[in-house]
C-alpha positions as CSV (number, residue, x, y, z in Angstrom):
1,M,-24.7,45.4,-25.0
2,A,-22.4,45.5,-21.9
3,G,-22.1,48.7,-19.9
4,Y,-18.3,48.6,-20.0
5,R,-15.4,47.1,-21.9
6,K,-13.8,43.9,-20.5
7,L,-10.4,44.6,-22.0
8,G,-9.5,40.9,-22.1
9,R,-8.9,40.7,-18.4
10,T,-10.5,39.2,-15.3
11,S,-12.6,41.7,-13.2
12,S,-10.0,42.1,-10.5
13,Q,-7.2,42.7,-13.1
14,R,-9.4,45.1,-15.0
15,K,-10.3,47.1,-11.9
16,A,-6.7,47.3,-10.8
17,M,-5.5,48.5,-14.2
18,L,-8.2,51.1,-14.5
19,R,-7.6,52.4,-10.9
20,N,-3.9,52.6,-11.8
21,L,-4.6,54.5,-15.0
22,A,-7.0,56.9,-13.4
23,T,-4.6,57.6,-10.5
24,N,-1.8,58.3,-13.0
25,L,-4.0,60.5,-15.2
26,L,-5.0,62.7,-12.2
27,Y,-1.5,62.8,-10.7
28,H,0.4,63.5,-13.9
29,G,-2.3,65.3,-16.0
30,K,-1.8,63.1,-19.0
31,I,-1.0,59.5,-20.0
32,T,-0.5,57.5,-23.2
33,T,-2.5,54.3,-23.5
34,T,-4.8,52.4,-26.0
35,E,-8.0,54.0,-27.1
36,T,-10.3,51.5,-25.5
37,R,-8.5,51.8,-22.1
38,A,-8.6,55.6,-22.4
39,K,-12.4,55.5,-23.0
40,E,-12.9,53.5,-19.8
41,V,-10.5,55.6,-17.8
42,R,-12.3,58.8,-19.0
43,K,-15.5,57.6,-17.3
44,I,-13.8,57.0,-14.0
45,A,-11.8,60.3,-14.0
46,E,-14.7,62.5,-15.1
47,K,-16.9,61.1,-12.3
48,L,-14.2,61.8,-9.7
49,I,-13.6,65.3,-11.0
50,T,-17.3,66.0,-11.0
51,L,-17.6,64.8,-7.5
52,S,-14.6,67.0,-6.4
53,V,-16.1,70.0,-8.2
54,K,-19.4,69.7,-6.3
55,E,-17.7,69.3,-2.9
56,K,-14.7,71.6,-3.2
57,D,-16.0,74.3,-0.9
58,N,-18.0,72.1,1.4
59,Y,-15.9,72.4,4.6
60,S,-15.7,74.5,7.7
61,E,-12.5,76.0,9.3
62,V,-12.0,75.1,12.9
63,T,-9.4,76.4,15.3
64,V,-7.9,73.6,17.5
65,K,-5.2,73.5,20.1
66,A,-2.4,71.1,19.5
67,K,0.7,70.1,21.4
68,T,3.9,70.2,19.5
69,P,7.3,69.2,20.9
70,K,9.6,72.1,21.7
71,K,12.8,71.9,19.6
72,D,16.2,73.4,20.1
73,A,18.3,75.2,17.4
74,S,19.6,71.9,15.9
75,G,16.0,70.5,15.5
76,K,16.2,68.0,18.3
77,R,13.4,67.7,21.0
78,V,14.0,69.5,24.3
79,K,13.9,67.1,27.2
80,E,13.8,67.8,31.0
81,E,14.0,65.8,34.1
82,V,10.8,65.0,35.9
83,N,10.8,62.6,38.8
84,G,14.1,61.0,37.6
85,K,12.8,60.5,34.0
86,R,13.6,62.4,30.9
87,V,10.4,63.8,29.4
88,T,9.8,65.8,26.2
89,V,8.6,69.4,26.7
90,Y,5.6,70.4,24.6
91,D,4.2,73.8,23.5
92,E,0.5,74.4,22.9
93,V,-0.2,75.9,19.5
94,E,-3.5,77.0,17.9
95,K,-4.0,75.7,14.4
96,T,-6.7,76.4,11.9
97,I,-7.8,73.2,10.1
98,K,-10.3,72.4,7.4
99,K,-13.0,70.1,8.8
100,D,-15.0,68.3,6.0
101,N,-18.7,68.4,6.1
102,P,-20.4,65.0,5.9
103,S,-21.0,65.0,2.2
104,R,-17.4,66.1,1.5
105,L,-16.1,63.4,3.8
106,N,-18.2,60.8,1.9
107,A,-16.8,62.2,-1.4
108,R,-13.2,61.9,0.0
109,R,-13.8,58.3,0.9
110,K,-15.2,57.5,-2.5
111,I,-12.1,59.1,-4.1
112,Y,-9.9,57.0,-1.8
113,S,-11.8,53.8,-2.8
114,V,-11.0,54.4,-6.5
115,L,-7.5,56.0,-6.5
116,Y,-4.3,54.3,-5.3
117,P,-2.1,56.1,-2.8
118,V,0.8,58.0,-4.5
119,T,4.3,58.3,-3.1
120,E,6.7,60.8,-4.6
121,V,10.3,59.7,-4.7
122,P,13.2,62.1,-5.2
123,A,14.3,62.3,-8.8
124,D,18.0,61.9,-8.1
125,G,17.3,58.6,-6.3
126,R,19.4,59.5,-3.2
127,K,18.0,59.1,0.3
128,K,14.9,57.4,-1.1
129,R,13.5,56.4,2.3
130,S,13.9,59.7,4.1
131,N,12.8,62.0,1.2
132,T,9.7,60.2,0.0
133,V,6.4,62.2,0.3
134,K,2.9,60.7,0.3
135,V,0.6,62.7,-2.0
136,D,-3.0,63.1,-0.8
137,M,-4.9,62.6,-4.1
138,A,-8.2,63.7,-2.6
139,D,-6.7,67.0,-1.5
140,K,-5.1,67.4,-5.0
141,L,-8.5,66.9,-6.5
142,F,-10.3,69.3,-4.2
143,N,-7.6,72.0,-4.1
144,E,-5.8,71.9,-7.5
145,I,-8.0,70.2,-10.1
146,A,-11.6,71.1,-9.0
147,P,-11.0,74.9,-9.0
148,K,-9.9,74.7,-12.7
149,Y,-13.1,73.1,-13.7
150,S,-15.6,74.8,-11.4
151,D,-17.2,76.7,-14.3
152,R,-17.3,73.7,-16.6
153,K,-20.2,71.3,-16.9
154,G,-18.2,68.2,-17.9
155,G,-15.8,67.2,-20.6
156,Y,-12.7,67.4,-18.4
157,T,-10.5,65.2,-20.5
158,R,-9.2,65.2,-24.1
159,M,-8.1,62.3,-26.2
160,V,-5.5,62.9,-29.0
161,K,-4.9,60.0,-31.4
162,L,-1.3,59.0,-32.0
163,G,-1.7,56.2,-34.5
164,M,-1.1,52.5,-34.4
165,R,1.2,50.8,-32.0
166,K,4.0,49.0,-33.7
167,G,3.7,45.6,-32.1
168,D,0.0,44.8,-32.4
169,A,-1.5,47.8,-34.3
170,A,-3.6,48.9,-31.4
171,E,-4.8,52.5,-31.7
172,M,-2.8,54.7,-29.3
173,V,-4.0,57.9,-27.7
174,I,-2.9,60.5,-25.2
175,I,-5.6,61.2,-22.7
176,E,-5.1,64.5,-20.8
177,L,-6.9,66.8,-18.5
178,I,-8.0,70.0,-20.4
C-alpha cells in the first residue's frame, strides 16, 4: 500500500495543491475540501505545528544598533548638504531582536519550504499595491499557533463531515485547527 494518496494528479500538481491547502489552513484556521485531500493536508499541517511547538522558545534576544533615517513632521527624510551633495541624515537606534538558535532556524527553513508566501490585500480593494502586507507564516506558527498547542501532544486538527458534493458526490469536510 502506498504511503500517501495520489489524488489523481501528477506529483508536481499534487505537491502544489497540498502546499496551497496547508498554507490556507494555517493562515485562515479552517478550509472546506474533500475528505481525501483533508486527510493528506492534516499530515502536513500537524507535522509543521509539531515542529513549531518544539522550537517556539528556542531563540535568544540580542540588542543591536541600527541606523534609521531621520524624518521630519511630514514623514519625509531629512537631508543635508555635505560637499555639495544632498545626503540623508541617520540616527542610531538600539533594537532588541530575536535571534534564532540553529535548530529553530532549521525549523523555520523547513516551514518556508512547505508553505507558500502569503500577501494580505486590503478588503476594500483600494490602493492594493501600497497597502499589501506580507505575512510571515513561520512567525505566525511560532508566535500564534504554537503557544495554543504547547500542552497538547498531537491532534491539532478536526474534520467535520458536510455530506456529498452536488456535482460528483465527493465527501466534503471542513478541516480546522482545534
